[in-house]
N, C-alpha and C positions, 0 to 999 in steps of 0.2 A: 385651897388645899396645898399642902407641902408635897412636892413631887417625890421627895425622899421617903414618904410614907405610902407611896402607891406601888402597885404591881404593874408590870408592862408585858405586852405581847410582842413577839418578833415583828408583827405588822404595825407597830407603833401606836396601838391603842393602850390607854391606861385604865386601871380599874381601882376603885376604892369601895370597900365593903363595910357596911354597918347595918345593924338590925333596925327593922321598921318598928312601928308602934305595937305590932303583934309578935315581935321577936323573930320574924323571918329575916334571913340574910338577904340584903338587897345590894347589888353591885351597881355603882355609878360608873359609866364609861365615857371616855373622851379620847381625843387624839393628842399626842404629845407635841410640845412646842417644836421639837426637831422635825416632825412630819409637817407641821404647818409651815415652817420656814422652807422646807424642801419643795412643797407644793407651790409656794409663792402666791400669786394673785388668785384668790378663790372667787368663783363666780356662781356656784350652785351647790346645794346640798339637799339630799333626800334622806329622810329618816323613817324608821318603821312605824307601824301603827301600834297603839297600846293594845295589849291583849295577845299579840303575836308570840308564839313559841319559837325560840331560837336554840340552835345547838352550838357548841363551841366551834369556832372557825367558820361559822356560817356568815354570809354577808347580811348586814342589817341596813344597808343604805349605800349611798354614793356621795362622793365629794368631787367636785369638778373645779379645776383651776384652768388658767390660760394654757398650761403646759400639758395637762392630762386629766383623765377621769379615773378615779380610784375607788375601789370598793371599801366600805367600812366593815370590818369584821368584828364579830362578837367573840372575845376571848373566853366567854363563859356561856353556859346554857341555862335556859329558864324562860320565864314569862316576862315580856316587856310590860312594866307597870307604870312607866312615865316616859315622856319624850319632851325634850327642850324645844317646844314649838316656836319660840322666838328666834332660835339660832339660824335657821335658813334665811331669815330676813335681815339678820345682823351678823354676817359672816366675819366681820372685823373682830368680833368677840373672841374668835378662835386665836387670833394673834395677841390680843390685849390681855386675855385671862383664860388660857387653855386649860388650866387645872381648877377653875372655879366656875364662872358664869358660862364658860365654853363647854360644859358637860353636854352630852348628846342624848344618852338613853339610860334608864334605870331598869335593871333586870332582877327579878326575884329568882335567886339561885336554886337550881335543881339539886346541886351537890357542891357544898363549899370546898370539897377536896380538889375541885377543878383549879383552884387558885394556886395549888402546889406547883403546877406546870409553868406558871408565869415568872418573869424575872423580877428581881428586886432592882432598886434604882441604880446601884453601882454596876450591876451586870448589864443593865440596859444602856447606861452611859458608855460602857466598853463597846457594845454593839454599834452605837451611834458613831463612836470614834472610828471604828473600822469602816463603816459605810461612808464616812465623811472624806475618806481618802480616795 
């Protein structure tokens, strides 16, 4: 995916929304390349179970590096409909393809208007520049 077409949370998760085969809006979530670089050496990841209901801002898992353990937050609310089960065993994918094969969770949205509170790419890049100093 092209990161310029994604929406971003302040907590560095990205969101891509597209309709499923039944026309329901499904958000694919991942972690930005900026966050992956900041975490450095990743050693563990925990993702939610399919079927779980999540609210915007709620933790849906953890990612651990040699530096710290961080929660993974869902920028949107809804039902978890898919989890990238290969990802915890291949954490290097987050560095090599954070906006593609490095996706984490797919959530069927409760309300697509939730996306309005997320940042576009340019705004997110400005936030990263501020944090980088």
